[in-house]
DSSP file (Angstrom, degrees, kcal/mol; ACC not computed):
  #  RESIDUE AA STRUCTURE BP1 BP2  ACC     N-H-->O    O-->H-N    N-H-->O    O-->H-N    TCO  KAPPA ALPHA  PHI   PSI    X-CA   Y-CA   Z-CA
    1    1 A X              0   0    0      0, 0.0     2,-0.1     0, 0.0    26,-0.0   0.000 360.0 360.0 360.0 125.9  -15.9   -4.0  -24.4
    2    2 A X    >   -     0   0    0      1,-0.1     3,-1.8     4,-0.0     0, 0.0  -0.388 360.0-108.2 -77.2 160.4  -16.9   -0.3  -24.7
    3    3 A X  T 3  S+     0   0    0      1,-0.3    -1,-0.1    -2,-0.1     0, 0.0   0.792 119.8  53.8 -59.9 -26.7  -16.2    1.6  -27.9
    4    4 A X  T 3  S+     0   0    0      2,-0.1    -1,-0.3    24,-0.0    22,-0.0   0.526  85.6 108.2 -87.3  -4.5  -13.5    3.6  -26.0
    5    5 A X    <   -     0   0    0     -3,-1.8     2,-0.4    22,-0.1    22,-0.2  -0.339  58.4-147.4 -69.5 155.3  -11.7    0.5  -24.8
    6    6 A X  E     -A   26   0A   0     20,-2.8    20,-3.5     2,-0.0     2,-0.5  -0.989   2.0-149.9-129.3 132.2   -8.4   -0.4  -26.3
    7    7 A X  E     -A   25   0A   0     -2,-0.4     2,-0.5    18,-0.3    18,-0.2  -0.880  10.5-161.3-103.9 129.6   -6.9   -3.8  -26.9
    8    8 A X  E     -A   24   0A   0     16,-3.4    16,-2.2    -2,-0.5     2,-0.6  -0.938   7.3-149.6-111.5 124.4   -3.1   -4.2  -26.8
    9    9 A X  E     -A   23   0A   0     -2,-0.5     2,-0.3    14,-0.2    14,-0.3  -0.843  19.4-137.4 -92.5 122.6   -1.5   -7.2  -28.3
   10   10 A X  E     -     0   0A   0     12,-2.9     3,-0.2    -2,-0.6    60,-0.0  -0.578   5.3-148.2 -80.9 138.6    1.7   -8.1  -26.5
   11   11 A X  E    S+     0   0A   0      1,-0.3     2,-0.5    -2,-0.3    -1,-0.1   0.807  95.4  33.8 -74.1 -28.6    4.7   -9.1  -28.5
   12   12 A X  E    S-     0   0A   0     59,-0.1    -1,-0.3     9,-0.0    59,-0.3  -0.959  93.0-128.5-127.5 112.4    5.8  -11.4  -25.7
   13   13 A X  E     -     0   0A   0     -2,-0.5     2,-0.3    -3,-0.2     9,-0.2  -0.184  21.8-138.8 -57.8 150.4    3.1  -13.1  -23.7
   14   14 A X  E     -A   21   0A   0      7,-2.2     7,-2.8     1,-0.1    53,-0.1  -0.806  28.3 -89.2-110.1 154.0    3.3  -12.7  -19.9
   15   15 A X  E     +A   20   0A   0     -2,-0.3     5,-0.3     5,-0.2     2,-0.2  -0.341  42.5 177.1 -60.8 138.4    2.6  -15.5  -17.3
   16   16 A X  E >   -A   19   0A   0      3,-2.7     3,-1.9     1,-0.2     2,-0.3  -0.732  60.4 -63.1-145.4  89.7   -1.1  -15.6  -16.3
   17   17 A X  T 3  S-     0   0    0      1,-0.3    -1,-0.2    -2,-0.2     0, 0.0  -0.523 116.1 -20.7  65.3-128.6   -1.7  -18.4  -13.8
   18   18 A X  T 3  S+     0   0    0     -2,-0.3    -1,-0.3    -3,-0.1     2,-0.2   0.295 137.5  55.5 -94.0  10.7   -0.9  -21.7  -15.6
   19   19 A X  E <  S-A   16   0A   0     -3,-1.9    -3,-2.7    -5,-0.0     2,-0.3  -0.536  83.5-111.8-121.1-171.3   -1.4  -20.0  -19.0
   20   20 A X  E     -A   15   0A   0     -5,-0.3     2,-0.5    -2,-0.2    -5,-0.2  -0.920  19.1-137.1-124.4 158.0    0.1  -17.0  -20.8
   21   21 A X  E     +A   14   0A   0     -7,-2.8    -7,-2.2    -2,-0.3     3,-0.1  -0.957  23.2 170.8-117.5 124.9   -1.6  -13.7  -21.7
   22   22 A X  E     +     0   0A   0     -2,-0.5   -12,-2.9    -9,-0.2     2,-0.3   0.478  65.8  41.7-114.9  -3.7   -1.0  -12.2  -25.1
   23   23 A X  E     -A    9   0A   0    -14,-0.3     2,-0.4     2,-0.0   -14,-0.2  -0.995  56.4-168.1-139.5 149.0   -3.6   -9.4  -25.1
   24   24 A X  E     -A    8   0A   0    -16,-2.2   -16,-3.4    -2,-0.3     2,-0.5  -0.999  12.1-149.4-131.0 136.3   -4.9   -6.9  -22.6
   25   25 A X  E     -AB   7  59A   0     34,-2.8    34,-2.0    -2,-0.4     2,-0.5  -0.932  13.7-159.9-106.3 126.7   -8.0   -4.7  -22.9
   26   26 A X  E     -AB   6  58A   0    -20,-3.5   -20,-2.8    -2,-0.5     2,-0.3  -0.895   0.3-157.2-108.1 132.1   -7.8   -1.4  -21.3
   27   27 A X        -     0   0    0     30,-2.1   -22,-0.1    -2,-0.5     2,-0.1  -0.729  38.5 -86.9-100.1 156.8  -10.9    0.6  -20.4
   28   28 A X        -     0   0    0     -2,-0.3     2,-0.1     1,-0.1    -1,-0.1  -0.394  52.6-112.8 -60.7 135.8  -10.9    4.4  -19.9
   29   29 A X        -     0   0    0     53,-0.2     2,-0.2    -2,-0.1    -1,-0.1  -0.394  24.3-144.1 -72.1 148.3  -10.0    5.2  -16.3
   30   30 A X    >>  -     0   0    0     -2,-0.1     3,-0.8     1,-0.1     4,-0.8  -0.579  35.1 -95.8 -98.9 169.5  -12.6    6.7  -14.0
   31   31 A X  G >4 S+     0   0    0      1,-0.3     3,-1.1    -2,-0.2     4,-0.3   0.883 124.8  56.5 -55.0 -40.9  -11.7    9.3  -11.3
   32   32 A X  G >4 S+     0   0    0      1,-0.3     3,-1.0     2,-0.2    -1,-0.3   0.822 100.1  58.4 -62.6 -31.2  -11.5    6.5   -8.7
   33   33 A X  G <4 S+     0   0    0     -3,-0.8    -1,-0.3     1,-0.2    -2,-0.2   0.743 103.3  54.7 -67.9 -22.3   -8.9    4.6  -10.7
   34   34 A X  G X< S+     0   0    0     -3,-1.1     3,-2.2    -4,-0.8    -1,-0.2   0.467  76.7 128.2 -93.0  -2.5   -6.7    7.7  -10.5
   35   35 A X  T <  S+     0   0    0     -3,-1.0     3,-0.1    -4,-0.3    -3,-0.0  -0.286  78.1  13.9 -57.5 134.6   -6.7    8.0   -6.7
   36   36 A X  T 3  S+     0   0    0      1,-0.3     2,-0.3     0, 0.0    -1,-0.3   0.415 106.0 108.6  82.1  -2.4   -3.2    8.2   -5.3
   37   37 A X    <   -     0   0    0     -3,-2.2     2,-0.6    15,-0.0    -1,-0.3  -0.811  67.0-131.0-107.6 148.5   -1.7    8.9   -8.7
   38   38 A X    >>  -     0   0    0     -2,-0.3     4,-1.3     1,-0.1     3,-1.1  -0.876   9.9-150.7 -96.8 120.2   -0.2   12.2   -9.9
   39   39 A X  H 3> S+     0   0    0     -2,-0.6     4,-2.4     1,-0.3     5,-0.2   0.824  96.1  62.8 -60.3 -30.5   -1.6   13.0  -13.4
   40   40 A X  H 3> S+     0   0    0      1,-0.2     4,-1.5     2,-0.2    -1,-0.3   0.845 100.6  53.1 -63.7 -31.1    1.6   14.8  -14.2
   41   41 A X  H <4>S+     0   0    0     -3,-1.1     5,-2.9     2,-0.2    -1,-0.2   0.833 107.3  50.7 -73.5 -31.2    3.5   11.5  -13.8
   42   42 A X  H ><5S+     0   0    0     -4,-1.3     3,-1.5     3,-0.2    -2,-0.2   0.918 108.6  52.2 -67.0 -41.7    1.1    9.9  -16.3
   43   43 A X  H 3<5S+     0   0    0     -4,-2.4    -2,-0.2     1,-0.3    -1,-0.2   0.845 109.1  49.7 -61.3 -33.6    1.7   12.7  -18.7
   44   44 A X  T 3<5S-     0   0    0     -4,-1.5    -1,-0.3    -5,-0.2    -2,-0.2   0.462 114.2-122.3 -81.8  -1.7    5.5   12.1  -18.3
   45   45 A X  T < 5 -     0   0    0     -3,-1.5     2,-0.4     1,-0.2    -3,-0.2   0.901  38.5-170.9  57.6  45.5    4.8    8.4  -18.9
   46   46 A X     >< -     0   0    0     -5,-2.9     4,-2.6     1,-0.1     5,-0.2  -0.543  18.9-141.9 -67.1 122.6    6.3    7.4  -15.6
   47   47 A X  H  > S+     0   0    0     -2,-0.4     4,-2.9     1,-0.2     5,-0.2   0.897  97.3  51.1 -58.0 -46.3    6.6    3.6  -15.6
   48   48 A X  H  > S+     0   0    0      1,-0.2     4,-0.9     2,-0.2    -1,-0.2   0.905 112.8  46.5 -59.7 -41.3    5.7    3.1  -12.0
   49   49 A X  H  > S+     0   0    0      2,-0.2     4,-1.8     1,-0.2     3,-0.4   0.922 113.6  47.6 -68.3 -44.0    2.6    5.3  -12.4
   50   50 A X  H  X S+     0   0    0     -4,-2.6     4,-2.6     1,-0.2    -2,-0.2   0.932 112.5  49.0 -61.8 -45.6    1.5    3.6  -15.6
   51   51 A X  H  X S+     0   0    0     -4,-2.9     4,-0.5     1,-0.2    -1,-0.2   0.645 109.2  53.7 -73.9 -12.9    2.0    0.1  -14.1
   52   52 A X  H  < S+     0   0    0     -4,-0.9     4,-0.4    -3,-0.4    -1,-0.2   0.830 113.4  42.6 -80.6 -36.8    0.0    1.1  -11.0
   53   53 A X  H >X S+     0   0    0     -4,-1.8     3,-1.4     1,-0.2     4,-0.9   0.878 100.2  69.8 -76.5 -39.4   -2.9    2.2  -13.2
   54   54 A X  H >X S+     0   0    0     -4,-2.6     4,-1.5     1,-0.3     3,-1.2   0.874  95.3  52.5 -53.7 -46.6   -3.0   -0.7  -15.6
   55   55 A X  H 3< S+     0   0    0     -4,-0.5    -1,-0.3     1,-0.3     7,-0.2   0.800 107.2  55.9 -61.1 -23.7   -4.2   -3.3  -13.1
   56   56 A X  H <4 S+     0   0    0     -3,-1.4    -1,-0.3    -4,-0.4    -2,-0.2   0.722 121.0  26.3 -77.1 -21.6   -7.1   -1.0  -12.2
   57   57 A X  H << S+     0   0    0     -3,-1.2   -30,-2.1    -4,-0.9     2,-0.2   0.374  98.2 105.8-124.1   2.5   -8.3   -0.7  -15.8
   58   58 A X  E  <  -B   26   0A   0     -4,-1.5     2,-0.4   -32,-0.2   -32,-0.2  -0.576  59.3-127.5 -92.6 149.3   -7.1   -4.0  -17.5
   59   59 A X  E    S+B   25   0A   0    -34,-2.0   -34,-2.8    -2,-0.2     2,-0.2  -0.988  95.2  38.4-135.4 129.6   -9.2   -7.0  -18.5
   60   60 A X  S    S-     0   0    0     -2,-0.4     2,-0.1   -36,-0.2   -35,-0.1   0.593 111.8-106.0 -66.2 162.6   -8.5   -9.7  -17.7
   61   61 A X        -     0   0    0     -2,-0.2     2,-0.3   -37,-0.0    -2,-0.1  -0.378  44.9-176.3 -62.5 130.2   -7.4   -8.6  -14.3
   62   62 A X        -     0   0    0     -7,-0.2     2,-0.3    -8,-0.1    -4,-0.1  -0.879  14.8-138.6-124.0 159.3   -3.6   -8.6  -13.9
   63   63 A X    >>  -     0   0    0     -2,-0.3     4,-1.7     1,-0.1     3,-1.0  -0.766  31.3-102.6-115.2 163.8   -1.4   -7.8  -10.9
   64   64 A X  H 3> S+     0   0    0     -2,-0.3     4,-1.5     1,-0.3    -1,-0.1   0.857 118.5  59.2 -53.8 -40.5    1.8   -5.8  -10.7
   65   65 A X  H 34 S+     0   0    0      1,-0.2     4,-0.3     2,-0.2    -1,-0.3   0.855 106.2  48.6 -60.8 -34.6    3.9   -9.0  -10.5
   66   66 A X  H X4 S+     0   0    0     -3,-1.0     3,-1.3     1,-0.2    -1,-0.2   0.885 108.9  52.8 -71.5 -37.7    2.6  -10.1  -13.9
   67   67 A X  H >< S+     0   0    0     -4,-1.7     3,-1.9     1,-0.3    -2,-0.2   0.745  93.1  72.8 -70.5 -21.7    3.3   -6.8  -15.4
   68   68 A X  T 3< S+     0   0    0     -4,-1.5    -1,-0.3     1,-0.3    -2,-0.2   0.729  90.4  61.2 -61.6 -20.6    6.9   -7.0  -14.2
   69   69 A X  T <  S+     0   0    0     -3,-1.3    -1,-0.3    -4,-0.3    -2,-0.2   0.464  79.1 118.1 -86.7  -1.4    7.4   -9.6  -16.9
   70   70 A X    <   -     0   0    0     -3,-1.9     2,-0.1    -4,-0.1   -57,-0.1  -0.335  67.1-120.6 -65.0 145.4    6.5   -7.1  -19.8
   71   71 A X     >  -     0   0    0    -59,-0.3     4,-2.5     1,-0.1     5,-0.2  -0.432  28.6-107.6 -74.6 160.4    9.2   -6.4  -22.3
   72   72 A X  H  > S+     0   0    0      1,-0.2     4,-2.4     2,-0.2     5,-0.2   0.901 121.2  52.4 -56.2 -40.3   10.2   -2.7  -22.7
   73   73 A X  H  > S+     0   0    0      1,-0.2     4,-2.2     2,-0.2    -1,-0.2   0.939 111.3  44.8 -62.0 -47.3    8.4   -2.5  -26.0
   74   74 A X  H  > S+     0   0    0      2,-0.2     4,-2.5     1,-0.2    -1,-0.2   0.858 111.6  54.0 -66.9 -34.3    5.1   -3.9  -24.5
   75   75 A X  H  X S+     0   0    0     -4,-2.5     4,-2.4     2,-0.2    -1,-0.2   0.931 111.0  45.4 -62.9 -45.3    5.5   -1.6  -21.5
   76   76 A X  H  X S+     0   0    0     -4,-2.4     4,-2.4     2,-0.2    -2,-0.2   0.868 111.1  53.2 -67.3 -36.4    5.8    1.4  -23.8
   77   77 A X  H  X S+     0   0    0     -4,-2.2     4,-1.8     2,-0.2    -2,-0.2   0.932 111.4  45.7 -64.0 -45.5    2.9    0.3  -25.9
   78   78 A X  H  X S+     0   0    0     -4,-2.5     4,-2.5     1,-0.2    -2,-0.2   0.918 111.7  52.8 -61.3 -43.5    0.7    0.0  -22.9
   79   79 A X  H  X S+     0   0    0     -4,-2.4     4,-2.8     1,-0.2     5,-0.2   0.902 107.3  51.6 -60.2 -42.2    1.9    3.4  -21.6
   80   80 A X  H  X S+     0   0    0     -4,-2.4     4,-1.8     1,-0.2    -1,-0.2   0.889 110.6  48.3 -63.4 -39.0    1.0    5.0  -24.9
   81   81 A X  H  X S+     0   0    0     -4,-1.8     4,-0.8     2,-0.2    -2,-0.2   0.905 112.1  49.2 -67.9 -40.7   -2.5    3.6  -24.8
   82   82 A X  H >< S+     0   0    0     -4,-2.5     3,-1.2     1,-0.2     4,-0.4   0.949 112.3  46.9 -62.6 -48.9   -3.0    4.7  -21.2
   83   83 A X  H >< S+     0   0    0     -4,-2.8     3,-1.8     1,-0.3     4,-0.3   0.840 102.4  66.5 -63.0 -32.6   -1.8    8.2  -22.0
   84   84 A X  H >< S+     0   0    0     -4,-1.8     3,-1.2     1,-0.3    -1,-0.3   0.765  87.8  67.3 -60.8 -25.7   -4.1    8.3  -25.0
   85   85 A X  T << S+     0   0    0     -3,-1.2    -1,-0.3    -4,-0.8    -2,-0.2   0.739  99.8  51.7 -65.0 -20.7   -7.1    8.2  -22.8
   86   86 A X  T <  S+     0   0    0     -3,-1.8    -1,-0.2    -4,-0.4    -2,-0.2   0.419  83.0 110.5 -98.3   0.3   -6.1   11.7  -21.6
   87   87 A X  S <  S-     0   0    0     -3,-1.2     3,-0.1    -4,-0.3    -3,-0.0  -0.506  77.4-107.1 -73.7 142.6   -5.8   13.2  -25.0
   88   88 A X        -     0   0    0     -2,-0.2    -1,-0.1     1,-0.1     3,-0.1  -0.361  42.6 -95.9 -66.4 151.1   -8.5   15.8  -25.9
   89   89 A X        -     0   0    0      1,-0.1    -1,-0.1    -3,-0.1     2,-0.1  -0.325  48.0 -93.9 -65.1 151.8  -11.1   14.6  -28.4
   90   90 A X        -     0   0    0      1,-0.1    -1,-0.1    -3,-0.1     3,-0.1  -0.420  45.7-111.0 -65.3 136.8  -10.5   15.6  -32.0
   91   91 A X        -     0   0    0     -2,-0.1     2,-0.2     1,-0.1    -1,-0.1  -0.350  33.4-103.1 -67.8 150.9  -12.3   18.8  -32.9
   92   92 A X        -     0   0    0      1,-0.1    -1,-0.1    -3,-0.1     3,-0.0  -0.519  43.9-104.6 -70.3 139.2  -15.1   18.6  -35.3
   93   93 A X        -     0   0    0     -2,-0.2     2,-0.4     1,-0.1    -1,-0.1  -0.357  35.0-109.7 -65.0 146.1  -14.1   19.8  -38.8
   94   94 A X        -     0   0    0      1,-0.1    -1,-0.1    -3,-0.1     3,-0.1  -0.626  35.7-119.6 -75.5 127.6  -15.4   23.2  -39.7
   95   95 A X        -     0   0    0     -2,-0.4     3,-0.1     1,-0.1    -1,-0.1  -0.376  33.0-101.1 -67.8 149.1  -18.0   22.9  -42.4
   96   96 A X        -     0   0    0      1,-0.1    -1,-0.1    -2,-0.0     3,-0.1  -0.324  47.2 -92.1 -65.3 151.5  -17.2   24.6  -45.7
   97   97 A X        -     0   0    0      1,-0.1     2,-0.2    -3,-0.1    -1,-0.1  -0.310  44.1-105.6 -63.8 149.5  -19.0   28.0  -46.2
   98   98 A X    >   -     0   0    0      1,-0.1     3,-2.0    -3,-0.1    -1,-0.1  -0.539  41.5-100.1 -74.8 139.4  -22.3   27.9  -48.0
   99   99 A X  T 3  S+     0   0    0      1,-0.3    -1,-0.1    -2,-0.2     3,-0.1  -0.367 106.4   6.5 -60.1 133.1  -22.1   29.1  -51.6
  100  100 A X  T 3  S+     0   0    0      1,-0.3    -1,-0.3    -2,-0.1     2,-0.1   0.451 103.0 126.7  75.3  -0.2  -23.4   32.7  -51.9
  101  101 A X    <         0   0    0     -3,-2.0    -1,-0.3     1,-0.1    -4,-0.0  -0.439 360.0 360.0 -86.5 163.3  -23.6   33.0  -48.1
  102  102 A X              0   0    0     -2,-0.1    -1,-0.1    -3,-0.1    -3,-0.0   0.436 360.0 360.0-108.3 360.0  -22.1   35.7  -46.0
């Protein structure tokens, strides 16, 4: 898991083969993962767009049919994490002025 990956704990596990899945790890998307998607729809947190992207960046690998079982809360939590990948990095704090400096 890379430092920029995000793990989401689901409040309601979803079916995953003969087991259930209670966490998903999302990696930051690459340009190829975004093919066919409109970034403006991700910004609007469009459910279809988010649920199209999640299988491309999730570990373990999930398919759309499995994501259809997500609760609204878990869907929104995943969406927030996905959109968070597109937030600009936090600016570095400005150092305080040096004493006696100009």
